[in-house]
C-alpha positions in Angstrom: -226.3 106.2 88.0 -223.8 107.7 85.7 -223.4 110.9 83.4 -225.6 109.1 81.1 -228.4 109.7 83.4 -227.7 113.5 83.5 -230.3 116.0 82.6 -230.3 119.9 83.1 -233.5 119.6 85.0 -232.2 116.9 87.5 -229.1 118.9 88.0 -230.8 122.2 88.8 -233.4 120.4 91.1 -230.3 118.8 93.3 -228.5 122.0 93.0 -231.5 124.0 94.3 -232.0 121.6 97.2 -228.4 121.7 98.4 -228.2 125.5 98.0 -231.4 125.4 100.2 -229.7 123.7 102.9 -226.6 125.8 102.7 -228.8 128.8 103.2 -230.7 127.5 105.9 -227.4 126.7 108.0 -225.5 129.5 106.8 -222.9 127.2 105.4 -220.5 127.6 102.5 -220.0 123.6 102.0 -222.5 120.8 101.9 -221.2 117.1 103.0 -223.6 114.3 102.0 -222.8 110.8 103.2 -225.2 108.6 102.0 -224.0 105.1 101.3 -225.6 104.7 98.1 -224.0 107.7 96.5 -221.2 105.1 96.0 -223.2 104.0 92.9 -223.7 107.5 91.8 -220.4 109.1 92.0 -220.4 109.5 87.8 -223.7 111.5 87.9 -222.7 113.9 91.2 -219.7 114.6 89.4 -221.9 115.6 86.4 -224.1 117.7 88.4 -221.1 119.2 90.6 -218.1 119.5 88.6 -216.4 121.0 91.8 -217.3 118.0 94.3 -214.6 116.3 96.1 -215.0 112.8 97.1 -213.7 111.5 100.4 -213.9 107.7 100.6 -213.6 106.2 103.9 -212.8 102.3 103.4 -213.0 100.0 106.1 -211.8 96.0 106.0 -214.6 94.5 104.4 -214.9 91.4 106.8 -215.3 94.1 109.6 -218.0 95.8 107.5 -219.9 92.8 106.4 -220.0 91.4 109.9 -221.1 94.9 111.5 -224.0 94.6 109.1 -225.0 91.2 110.3 -224.9 92.6 114.1 -227.2 95.6 113.1 -229.9 93.1 111.2 -229.8 90.8 114.2 -229.9 93.5 116.9 -232.8 95.6 115.0 -235.0 92.4 114.3 -236.6 94.0 111.3 -233.7 94.4 108.8 -233.4 97.8 106.8 -234.3 96.7 103.1 -231.0 98.1 102.0 -229.2 95.2 103.8 -231.5 92.4 101.8 -233.4 93.6 98.7 -231.0 96.2 98.1 -228.1 94.0 98.2 -229.7 91.7 95.7 -230.1 94.5 93.4 -226.6 95.8 93.9 -225.1 92.0 93.1 -227.2 91.1 90.5 -226.2 88.1 89.0 -223.0 88.0 91.6 -225.6 87.2 94.3 -225.0 83.9 95.7 -228.4 82.4 96.6 -226.5 79.1 97.9 -224.2 81.0 100.1 -225.0 82.9 103.5 -226.3 86.5 103.3 -223.0 87.3 105.2 -221.1 86.0 102.4 -223.3 88.2 100.1 -222.9 91.2 102.5 -218.9 90.8 101.9 -219.5 90.7 98.1 -221.7 93.9 98.5 -219.0 95.7 100.7 -216.8 95.1 97.4 -219.1 96.7 94.9 -219.6 99.6 97.2 -216.0 100.3 97.5 -215.4 99.4 93.5 -218.0 101.9 92.6 -216.9 104.6 95.1 -213.2 104.2 93.7 -214.6 105.0 90.3 -214.4 108.7 91.0 -210.4 108.3 91.3 -210.0 108.0 87.6 -212.3 110.9 86.4 -212.1 113.5 89.7 -208.2 113.4 89.4 -207.3 116.1 92.5 -210.8 115.8 94.1 -210.9 112.3 95.1 -209.1 111.4 98.6 -209.3 107.7 99.9 -208.7 107.0 103.6 -208.7 103.7 105.5 -210.9 103.4 108.5 -208.5 101.8 110.6 -206.2 104.6 110.0 -208.7 107.2 110.9 -209.6 105.7 114.1 -206.2 104.8 115.2 -204.7 108.3 114.1 -207.8 110.7 113.9 -205.9 113.8 114.2 -203.4 113.2 111.9 -206.1 111.7 109.1 -208.5 114.6 109.9 -205.6 116.8 109.0 -205.1 115.4 105.7 -208.9 115.6 104.9 -209.2 119.2 105.9 -206.1 120.1 103.9 -207.7 118.0 101.1 -211.3 120.1 101.4 -208.7 123.4 101.5 -210.4 124.1 105.2 -208.5 125.9 108.1 -207.5 123.7 111.0 -208.6 125.6 114.3 -208.2 124.4 118.1 -211.9 124.2 118.8 -212.1 121.6 116.1 -209.6 119.8 117.4 -210.7 119.9 120.8 -214.0 118.1 119.7 -212.3 115.2 118.0 -213.6 112.5 120.1 -211.6 109.3 121.0 -212.1 106.5 118.6 -211.3 102.9 118.8 -210.7 100.5 116.1 -213.9 98.1 115.9 -212.4 95.8 113.3 -211.3 93.0 115.7 -214.9 92.2 116.8 -215.5 89.8 113.8 -212.4 87.9 114.7 -213.8 87.4 118.3 -217.4 87.0 117.8 -217.8 85.5 114.1 -218.1 81.4 114.2 -215.4 79.7 112.0 -218.0 79.2 109.1 -218.9 83.1 109.2 -215.0 84.0 109.3 -214.5 81.4 106.3 -217.4 83.5 104.4 -216.1 87.0 105.3 -212.6 85.9 104.2 -213.7 84.4 100.9 -216.3 86.8 99.8 -214.0 90.1 100.3 -210.6 88.3 99.5 -210.2 89.6 95.9 -210.9 93.4 96.8 -208.9 93.1 100.1 -206.0 91.9 98.2 -206.2 94.7 95.6 -206.1 97.3 98.7 -203.8 95.3 100.7 -205.7 94.4 103.3 -205.3 90.7 103.6 -203.8 90.5 107.1 
């Protein structure tokens, strides 16, 4: 959805919903992390002209392999991971390739769409790499706090959990064919993002 889908009625509806949640919790800020909002950044910018976008980007190979693991563990996959990806990819969906390959393509679509905010939300878009966030959480969260114009305080710092980079799992657990699919479907965008190692 883009600014072309904007209507005053829609904007009023969403502003009211968010204000209700803020009032309920007594908070001046509202944080929303729905993954599909990557495809709504242009619309969200129209509804909330002061919105700030924090885009956490994880290596597409690890992200796609993580999705595969979640589906295998859950047994009954979330529709987002099947029908949703076919809708997202449209004619880019490769029916002759593995689902894992298509998960990699979908990762690239999510990231590209989310990054559109960089062009029209100058000064309100912040990009952070998952790998940096988990290896240096204090440093990266400090940058995010600054970006959001919030105050850093000791109680917050004390609650930052120990984190671990989970991006190596795909290298350890994926078969040779899976590694090939992961490398191929995510390569173009990873090269753009300097994530080719």
